[in-house]
C-alpha positions as CSV (number, residue, x, y, z in Angstrom):
1,M,-17.5,14.3,-16.6
2,P,-15.7,15.0,-13.3
3,K,-12.8,12.9,-12.3
4,L,-12.4,10.8,-9.1
5,H,-8.8,10.2,-8.0
6,V,-7.1,8.7,-5.0
7,L,-3.8,9.8,-3.4
8,F,-1.9,7.1,-1.5
9,T,-0.5,9.4,1.2
10,K,-1.0,13.0,2.3
11,E,2.6,13.8,1.1
12,E,1.3,13.5,-2.5
13,L,-0.9,16.5,-2.1
14,D,0.1,19.3,-4.5
15,P,-1.3,22.7,-3.2
16,A,-0.9,24.1,-6.7
17,R,-3.4,21.5,-8.1
18,L,-6.2,21.8,-5.5
19,S,-8.1,24.7,-6.9
20,G,-11.6,23.7,-8.1
21,K,-11.5,20.3,-6.4
22,V,-13.4,18.6,-3.6
23,V,-10.9,16.9,-1.2
24,I,-12.0,14.1,1.1
25,V,-9.4,13.1,3.7
26,L,-9.3,9.6,5.1
27,D,-7.5,8.4,8.2
28,V,-9.5,5.4,9.1
29,L,-7.4,4.3,12.0
30,F,-8.1,6.7,13.5
31,A,-8.3,10.5,13.0
32,T,-11.2,10.8,10.6
33,S,-13.2,8.0,12.1
34,T,-12.7,9.7,15.5
35,I,-13.9,13.0,14.1
36,V,-17.0,11.5,12.5
37,H,-17.8,9.5,15.6
38,A,-17.3,12.6,17.8
39,F,-19.8,14.6,15.8
40,G,-22.2,11.8,16.0
41,R,-22.0,11.9,19.8
42,G,-22.8,15.6,20.0
43,I,-19.6,17.6,19.7
44,E,-20.4,20.8,17.7
45,T,-17.0,22.0,16.5
46,I,-13.6,20.4,16.0
47,W,-10.4,22.3,15.4
48,P,-7.8,20.1,13.6
49,A,-4.3,21.0,14.6
50,R,-0.9,20.2,13.0
51,D,0.7,19.2,16.3
52,A,0.6,19.7,20.0
53,D,1.9,23.2,20.0
54,D,-0.6,24.2,17.3
55,A,-3.4,22.6,19.3
56,R,-2.4,24.6,22.5
57,R,-2.3,27.8,20.5
58,I,-5.8,27.2,19.1
59,A,-7.2,26.2,22.4
60,A,-5.8,29.3,24.1
61,D,-8.2,31.4,22.0
62,L,-11.3,29.3,22.7
63,D,-13.6,29.0,25.7
64,A,-14.0,25.6,27.4
65,S,-12.5,23.5,24.6
66,M,-11.0,20.1,25.1
67,L,-7.6,19.0,23.8
68,A,-7.2,15.4,22.4
69,G,-4.7,13.7,20.2
70,E,-1.7,11.6,19.6
71,Y,1.8,11.6,18.0
72,L,3.2,8.4,16.6
73,A,0.4,6.5,18.3
74,E,1.2,7.8,21.8
75,R,-1.3,10.1,23.6
76,L,0.0,13.6,23.9
77,P,0.7,14.7,27.5
78,G,-2.3,16.6,28.9
79,F,-4.5,15.6,26.0
80,G,-7.5,13.4,25.8
81,P,-7.5,10.1,23.8
82,A,-7.4,10.1,20.0
83,T,-9.6,7.0,19.2
84,P,-13.4,7.1,18.8
85,L,-14.7,5.1,21.7
86,A,-12.1,6.3,24.3
87,L,-12.7,9.9,23.3
88,A,-16.5,9.5,23.5
89,D,-16.1,8.3,27.1
90,V,-14.4,11.5,28.3
91,S,-16.0,14.2,26.1
92,Q,-19.7,13.8,26.8
93,D,-20.1,17.4,28.1
94,C,-17.7,18.9,25.5
95,A,-19.0,21.1,22.7
96,S,-15.7,22.1,21.2
97,L,-12.6,19.9,20.6
98,V,-9.1,20.7,19.5
99,Y,-7.6,17.6,17.9
100,A,-4.1,16.9,16.9
101,T,-2.8,13.7,15.3
102,T,0.3,12.5,13.4
103,N,-1.4,12.1,10.1
104,G,-5.1,12.9,9.7
105,T,-5.3,16.4,11.0
106,V,-2.1,17.3,9.2
107,A,-3.7,16.0,5.9
108,L,-6.7,18.3,6.6
109,A,-4.4,21.3,7.1
110,N,-2.5,20.4,3.9
111,A,-5.7,20.3,1.9
112,L,-6.8,23.9,2.7
113,G,-6.2,25.0,-0.9
114,A,-9.1,23.0,-2.2
115,D,-12.5,24.6,-2.8
116,H,-14.1,22.2,-0.4
117,V,-12.5,19.9,2.2
118,Y,-14.4,17.0,3.9
119,V,-13.7,14.3,6.4
120,G,-14.4,10.7,5.3
121,A,-14.5,7.4,7.0
122,L,-16.2,4.0,6.6
123,L,-18.7,5.3,9.2
124,N,-20.1,8.1,7.1
125,G,-19.3,7.1,3.5
126,A,-22.9,7.0,2.1
127,A,-23.9,10.3,3.7
128,L,-20.7,12.0,2.6
129,V,-20.8,10.9,-1.0
130,S,-24.5,11.8,-1.3
131,H,-23.8,15.3,0.0
132,V,-20.8,15.8,-2.3
133,I,-22.8,14.7,-5.4
134,Q,-25.7,17.0,-4.5
135,Q,-23.6,20.0,-3.6
136,H,-20.7,19.8,-6.0
137,P,-22.0,17.7,-9.0
138,L,-19.5,19.2,-11.5
139,S,-16.4,19.1,-9.3
140,S,-13.6,16.6,-9.5
141,V,-13.1,14.7,-6.3
142,L,-9.7,13.8,-4.7
143,L,-9.7,11.1,-2.0
144,V,-6.6,11.6,0.1
145,C,-5.3,8.7,2.1
146,A,-3.5,10.2,5.1
147,G,-1.0,7.3,5.4
148,S,1.5,7.2,8.1
149,V,4.4,9.7,7.9
150,G,4.8,9.1,4.2
151,R,4.0,5.4,4.3
152,F,1.0,3.8,2.6
153,N,-1.7,2.5,5.0
154,L,-4.0,-0.3,3.8
155,E,-7.0,0.8,5.9
156,D,-7.0,4.3,4.3
157,F,-6.9,2.8,0.8
158,Y,-9.7,0.5,1.7
159,G,-11.7,3.5,3.0
160,A,-11.1,5.2,-0.4
161,G,-12.5,2.1,-2.0
162,H,-15.6,2.3,0.1
163,L,-16.2,5.9,-1.0
164,T,-15.3,5.1,-4.6
165,A,-18.0,2.4,-4.6
166,H,-20.6,4.9,-3.6
167,F,-19.4,7.4,-6.2
168,D,-19.3,4.7,-8.9
169,R,-22.9,3.8,-8.2
170,A,-23.8,7.4,-9.0
171,G,-22.4,6.8,-12.5
172,S,-21.2,10.3,-13.2
173,Y,-17.5,10.2,-12.4
174,A,-14.5,9.1,-14.4
175,L,-12.4,6.9,-12.2
176,T,-8.6,7.1,-12.4
177,D,-6.5,3.9,-12.2
178,A,-5.8,4.7,-8.5
179,A,-9.6,4.9,-7.8
180,Q,-10.1,1.7,-9.8
181,A,-7.5,-0.1,-7.6
182,A,-9.1,1.1,-4.4
183,L,-12.5,-0.1,-5.7
184,L,-11.0,-3.5,-6.5
185,L,-9.6,-3.9,-3.0
186,Y,-12.9,-2.9,-1.5
187,R,-14.9,-5.3,-3.5
188,G,-12.5,-8.2,-2.9
189,C,-12.2,-7.8,0.9
190,D,-14.4,-7.2,3.9
191,A,-13.6,-4.3,6.4
192,D,-12.8,-6.6,9.3
193,T,-10.1,-8.3,7.3
194,A,-8.6,-5.2,5.7
195,L,-8.4,-3.3,9.0
196,G,-7.4,-6.3,10.9
197,I,-4.4,-7.1,8.8
198,S,-3.2,-3.5,8.6
199,R,-0.2,-2.4,10.6
200,V,-2.2,-0.1,12.8
201,G,-5.0,-2.7,13.2
202,K,-2.5,-5.3,14.4
203,M,-0.9,-2.8,16.8
204,M,-4.3,-1.9,18.3
205,R,-5.2,-5.6,18.8
206,T,-1.9,-6.1,20.6
207,H,-2.7,-3.3,22.9
208,G,-6.2,-4.7,23.7
209,M,-8.1,-2.1,21.6
210,Q,-9.8,-4.3,19.0
211,N,-13.1,-2.6,20.0
212,E,-11.7,0.6,18.5
213,V,-10.9,-1.1,15.2
214,D,-14.3,-2.8,15.2
215,C,-15.9,0.7,15.6
216,A,-14.0,2.2,12.7
217,A,-14.9,-0.8,10.5
218,Q,-18.6,-0.2,10.5
219,F,-20.2,0.9,7.2
220,D,-22.5,4.0,6.8
221,T,-23.8,4.2,10.3
222,V,-23.4,7.9,10.8
223,K,-25.3,10.5,8.7
224,I,-22.8,13.3,9.5
225,V,-20.7,15.2,6.9
226,P,-17.9,17.1,8.6
227,K,-16.6,20.0,6.5
228,L,-13.5,22.1,7.0
229,S,-14.0,25.9,6.8
230,H,-11.9,28.7,8.2
231,G,-9.7,26.3,10.2
232,R,-12.5,24.4,11.9
233,L,-14.7,21.4,11.2
234,Q,-18.5,21.6,11.6
235,A,-21.0,18.9,10.6
236,A,-24.1,18.8,8.5
237,V,-26.6,16.0,8.9
238,A,-27.2,14.4,5.6
239,A,-30.8,14.1,4.3
């Protein structure tokens, strides 16, 4: 029986132990929610970057791509916004996006040693888990909470619980204690509460951006499965 495990932060990723695994990266507020939402709004390709310099290097080799992102919650100079709704407002005619964030896109880059790397959020949990079960039924799955520069983030762990609930219903995975803990949090708390009391959620509310948190807190509204391959994300529409 394949194993389902949760890492509390991206810093726990061990490249030497990724071979043969499916990795799902979660940065609920906001990188992975933004990626899922952007694909749902029509963007065709997203290039995750480690930082602003890496993003500019990637964009220099692309035609008509848009730069977006943040570092330590501040928008990068010359870049578009990093949150789902704000980015959707300015990227309507954009087919390609280069996206750099403090945590989520770094976590994706750190996971490249896995056999398969996906982007997860509350928004696409059902579609993503269904896809992974169908395409990789015998592979162990590692849910990676991006965290915040080495710190645990409640909203990412809650997102891991949401995905774990979907995997658990399939009945074919052995849940580690970390996965069981994420599942208990998810079953004992609603998304609005979990995201609302998180550090980032509180910060967004203080800055008048509760609508962005509300967007990221929606369950299973997007049937898009972003997968990382050869340095870029592209999305399949789940059946």
